PAPA-320823 format. One record per residue (C-alpha): x negated, y, z negated. Coordinates in steps of 0.001 Angstrom, whole numbers, plus 500000, padded with zeros to 6 digits. Last residue first. Layout:
! residues N
XYZ;...
This chain:
! residues 250
495042505105517296;494401501990519800;496608499111519166;495918495257518919;492067496475518360;491618493832514994;494693494805513241;493536497535511096;495196500863512287;493765503826510137;496011506170509716;495132509659509269;495958513105507017;492957513077505153;488959512145505517;485915514288504433;485644512648501497;485642509112502655;482540508188501079;483272508993498134;485406506109497876;489173505558497798;488968505108501803;486858502575501541;488572500866499251;491713500868501484;489243499891504353;488004496501502586;491409495632500884;492833495543504695;490373493071505765;490576491694502116;494233490744502820;493463488651506329;493879489369509660;493868485973511983;491679485893514485;490599487004518339;489100490751517785;490421492129520926;493910491678519493;497358491132521505;496974487188521555;495565487392517733;499295488536516984;501157486061519004;499567483473517657;500493484962513511;503715485312514935;503823481721515741;502543480831512056;505344482151510369;507365479283510535;504432477101508793;505243479403505706;502245479064503009;500102481392505103;502083483916505359;502607483715501342;498635483028500935;498426486397503205;497810486094506916;498178489711507917;500426490767511166;498771494310512068;498246496713508791;498622500249509291;496367502280506610;497494505749505356;495229508947504566;495894511152501917;493616513331500019;493354515418497098;491242518198497453;493907520657495257;494484522825498198;494485519666500565;498048518289498709;500729519663500911;498863519271504248;497780515682503348;501243515313502090;503141516605505309;500518513788507286;500802510954504898;505139511566505334;504833511341508920;503127508346508964;504817506729506156;508139507660508547;506930505320511135;506892502877508518;510314503120507533;511203503053511631;509635499906511695;511378498367508816;515231499927509836;514176498631513383;514013495222512220;514433492829515421;512367494690517928;508987496152517275;508305499397517841;504235499131518873;503235502395517200;505032501662513792;505228497799513937;501332498454512973;502268499392509693;502029501814506719;500472501326503552;500075504643501916;496674505737500049;496656508397498354;493149510070496411;492530512303494328;491239515689492966;491475518897491201;492328517331487551;495324519364487335;496687518858490611;496279514716490356;497788515046486879;500802517120488408;501031515409491414;501194511309489826;505288511210489732;505690513441493093;503372510682494558;504889507853493619;508613509115493795;507970510037497646;506504506944497801;509520505006496836;511103507480499121;510098505877502113;509809501937501620;511572501215498318;514408503668499500;514219503343502975;514659500018502801;517958500057500779;519317502625502859;518827500826506571;520540497787505217;523040499945503560;523568501886506746;524651497890508302;522402496208510337;524174493865513126;523825496812515802;520309496743515248;519618493262516424;518355490452514172;515047490009511926;516421488732508361;514228490775505751;513071489259502576;509466488949504008;509392492722504457;510688495610501434;507773497723500557;505344498107497695;501921499226498727;501265502811497549;497771502877496293;497151505850493618;493589506435492887;492298509060490219;494962509095487820;493732509786484423;493946509701480504;493014506044481322;495591503819478969;498125506515478318;497473508219481536;498635504853483160;501218504195480956;503290507587481502;502710507010485216;504197503422485303;506709504837483011;507416507775485377;508089505247488474;510468503262486198;512845506215485473;512930507470489017;513840503473490131;513129502670493831;509695502318492431;510295499166490703;507314498879488215;506237496093485400;502922496937484292;499880494593484323;496294495910483564;493278495354484978;489360495723484014;487590493099486039;485456490069483994;487016487230486471;489304486104483456;490871489763483953;491772489024487678;493534486305487337;495311487302483984;496168490709486234;497938488367489424;499874486251486728;501036489601484984;501721491101487929;503882488465489488;507235490195489378;508349493702489670;505423495012490549;502133497751489321;498472496045488921;496995499152487079;493253498941487981;490491500490485699;487934501242489026;484457499429488965;483688498786492615;485098494961491749;488206496692490509;488957498201493696;488428495106495560;490860492756493279;493387496346493228;492958496063496826;493431492219497329;496462492004495004;498166494328497123;497370492865500305;498602489716499778;500202489486495626;501049491038492351;500025494529494007;502793495851494930;502029499137493659;498303499757493206;497248502462490271;493627503388490310;491882504859487357;487956506010487712;484835505642485383;482854503199488339;484421503505491399;481158503549493235;480110500225491477;
């Protein structure tokens, strides 16, 4: 219960890595806001039934007013914001294809959620964390940023941008003891991915590149996210941890 008394926001928390992170933080005593555009109420009901302190809030990180509303409702509920996990992203909706077939609109939509969405969240929580003189921000990047995976250039570029943003944010927030780090997952077998047999070849290809020869699961990421949010990571900032079984070395 190292996070007892703390309040966390996890975006994109209805399913997958976000849900696993919300559950892990709540199990360690945090009050957790499960923020998403759909499925968040069912996720919160599931965790509340397990005796965890969570609440669902509708939030779209591509909208300033929605992010402001999320932060306002969290402050009204908790009176503080200690942890933010920026997990919301456009990923499963994207269709791979040659970059020449993509439009500027494709890029802008992905960046608005994956990159500018993190900026919106950090800007919104900044006054509250700075006033408290502490905070933890964990951003979700991707192993694709290291590998340059073909077919999804706009997505790969957005995840690379998150790494640069994490380092810049760590520098800007350091005077107020706000620590900013990133986690870079490899292909993760979430419940949604497991339900799609057509994705199994991607999982097999990912395992072939790993030193640890198994699938990655959301709990693998959630454990690292919890560590970065915990007191044990109090001297770590501006870092990117690849959680992919040794597929890439960083």
